[in-house]
N, C-alpha and C positions, 0 to 999 in steps of 0.2 A: 201209761196203760195203753195197750193196743186193743182196739175192738174191730171186729168184722161185722159189716151190716150193709144192707141195701138202702137204708134210711138216709134222710138228709142230715147234714151236720147239725141243724137246729134240733131235729128229733133226737139224735144221739146226745146232744148237749143236755137235753132235758133228762134223759135217762141217767147220764153221768152226774148231773146235779142232784137228782133224787138219790142216787147211790151214795154219793159223798156226803150229802146231808144226813142220810140214815146212819152212816158209819162214823159220823163226826164225834160221837161220844166215846169212841174207842181208839182214836188216832191222835197223834200230835198235830199241831197246826201245819196245814199245807195250803199252798196257793196255786191255782191254775194259772200258769204263766202264758201258755199259748196252746192252741189246738191246731193240728194239721189233719188234712183230709185227702184221701186218694179216691177218685171215682172207681166204681166197680170195674175190675179188669185192668186197672192201672197200678203201677208201682211208684208213681210220681206223687209225692205228698206236697201240698201247698197249704200255707196258713189260711184259716177260715175264722169267721166270727160265729160263735154258737150261743153267746150270751152268758157263758160261765167264766170267760177270761177275767182274771182279777179276783174271782171269788176265793174266799178263805174258808176252810173247813177244819174242824178239830180245834184243840186248845193246847197250849204249852209247847215249849221248845224241845224238851227232852235233852238227853246228853248224847255224846258221840256214839256210845254203844247202842243206844236205841235207834239211831239212824238206820242201822242195818236190819232192824226187826221188821217182819212183814206178816201180813195176813194173806192167805191164798185160797181163792174159791176155785173149785174144780167141778167141771161138768163133763158130760159125754153125750155124743150124738147117737142117733139110731144107727148111723154108719160106723160106729165104733171109734170115732175121733174124739180126743180129749180137748176140752177148752179150759183155759186157766186164766184167772185174773189175779195179779199180785198187786198189793198196795203196801208201800213202804211207809215207815213211821208209826208202826203199831204201838199202842200204848202199853201192852203187856203180851206175854206169850202163853198165858194160861198155865195150868199145873202140868199139862202133858202135851203141850204144843199142838193142841187141837181143841176147838170149841164146838161142842155138840149143840144141837137145838136146845134153847132154853138157858144156856150158860152166859150169854151176852145179848141183851135186848138190841144193842146197836148193830151187832154182827148179824143177828137174826133179821133185823129190818133191812139191812143191805142185801142179804140173800133174797128176801122177799121182792126187792126191786128187780133183781136179775130174773127171778122167776116170772114176775109180772111183765117183763119186757118181751117174753115169749119169742115169737119169730123175728123180732127186730134185731136180735143178736144172733150171729152165726159162727160156726167153727170153720176150720180150713176146708172141710168137705161141703160147705155151703148149706149145712143142715143146722137146725137150732139145737143147742145143748140142753140137756136136762141137768139142772144144778144139784149137786150133792147137798145133803142137809147138815153138813159140817164145814168148818173153816179151819184150814191148817194155819199154824203159826210157826215162825222160825226166824233164823238169822241168815241173811244172805252171805255166802262165802265171798262173793265178789266184793261186796261193800265192806266186809271185815278187812280184806286185803287193802282196799283203798283208804281205810281209816287208820291203818297202822302207820306209825311214823317211819 
């Protein structure tokens, strides 16, 4: 997951930990292997310690077809730029590939974490996004191709 922010790595680590803890009931097991950080205005990423490295969230391994399943949060800034967060390893895709408010307590809680982050998260125009009240679900075409023998 790529996030834009002016916050410290530790602050963003807390937001990501809260987000992944909230969504844990809706995803297959995932472990944060490493975190990289680039200071504002730089494109050079270096490994940092945020406190979430090695943490595991979610349960179950899932099968190969589920590896490509994702949840997608969408926001938009007042400048009109879209912000998106994709999380792979979704536990299910719902009945219509979209989860509205109230359909999944875990996904609702994860959305609440993004909303609560407020100005700590930014889009490409350096404005804070307003997050939509639904979560898209789907299958990544890239990962389908990678999974095929």
